[in-house]
N, C-alpha and C positions, 0 to 999 in steps of 0.2 A: 228688695232683697238687701239687708244689711252688708256691707262690705267688711269683710274681717280685716283686722289690724294684728298682724302677726307680732310686732313688738310689744303691743299692749297685752296681748294674750300670754306671751312668753314671760314678760316681766311680772305679771300676775301669779302665774303658776310657779315662778321662780321665788316669788315673796312667800308663797304658801309652803315651799319646801324649807325655806330658811325659817319660818315660824316654827315648823315641826322639829327641825333640827335644834334651833335653839331652846325648845321646851326639852328635848332628849339631853342634851347637854347639862342644862341646870339640873334636871332630875337624876340623870345616872352619873355624870362626872362632877357634880357640884362645882362648875366653872361658871363663874358670874360676870366676869369683866370683859373678856374677849367676846364671848357669846353675846353680850348686850350690843357691843360695838357692831358684831355681824348682823344682829336682828335690826339695828338702826340703819344700817347702810344698805343692807339687802332689800329691805321693805321700801327704802325711799327711791330705788331706781323705779319701780313702778308708779310711785306717787308722782314723780317728776315727769315720766312719760306722759301719765293722764294730764298733769298740768300742761305740758307742751301741746298735747291735743287740743287743749282749749285755750291755747296761745291767742293774745289779741292780735299778733302780727307775725311775720316770718322771722323777725329778728327775736322776738319773744320765744317762738317755737324753738329755733337754734339754741337760745339761752337756757330753756329748761331741758332741753335734751343733752346739752353739754354738761349741766349738773348731773343728770342720770347716768351719763358717761363716767364722770368722776366718781359716783358712788358705787357704780359696777367695778370700777378699778380697785377701790377702797374694800369692797366686798371679797374680791378676789384675793386680797392680801390677808384678811382675815380667815378666809377659808385655808389658805395655805399654812398659815401660823397655826390654825387649830389642828389641822392634818399632822404637821410636823412636831407639835408639842403635846397634844393630849391623847395620842394614841387612839384615835378614832378610826372607825372602818375606812380604810383609805380608798377602797374602790367608791363607797358612797360619796365621800368628799371629792374624789377625782371627777366623779361625774358632775357634781355641783360646779367644781371649777370649770368643766368643760361648758357646762351650760351657761355659766358667767362669761366665759370667753366668748360664746355665740352671742350672748346679749351685746357685749362689747363691739363685736364686729358688725352686728345689725346696725347699732346706734350710731357707730362710726361712720357707716355707709350713708345712713339718713342725713346726718348733719353735712356731710361731704355734698351729697346732691342737694341738700336745702340751701347751702352756701352757693353753689354753683348757679342755683336758679333765684338767687337773691335779687337780681337786678330786673 
């Protein structure tokens, strides 16, 4: 039986939501700059989680997850900026921010645990 990986699943699902939001913003709001930044950082979280899972060492694993964490913080910033500047459905954006906060929390705990077990 395959062991589930919550952070992989959540970051992938989050990336799909980011892609859908990006498409909506470009089509309906004609906003191209911030939405592109959101697309880049929001999909990068999961990509770096995937790279971390294939890490060659514990240090590599921590380094890739640290990048994923930075991308999550950046994504949260872009979501807040879009919420407050573009008049988007604030409930939807707020839910995405909450999901992003959850990813930040999970990734932070994984990094902390990995660092404690480094030796």
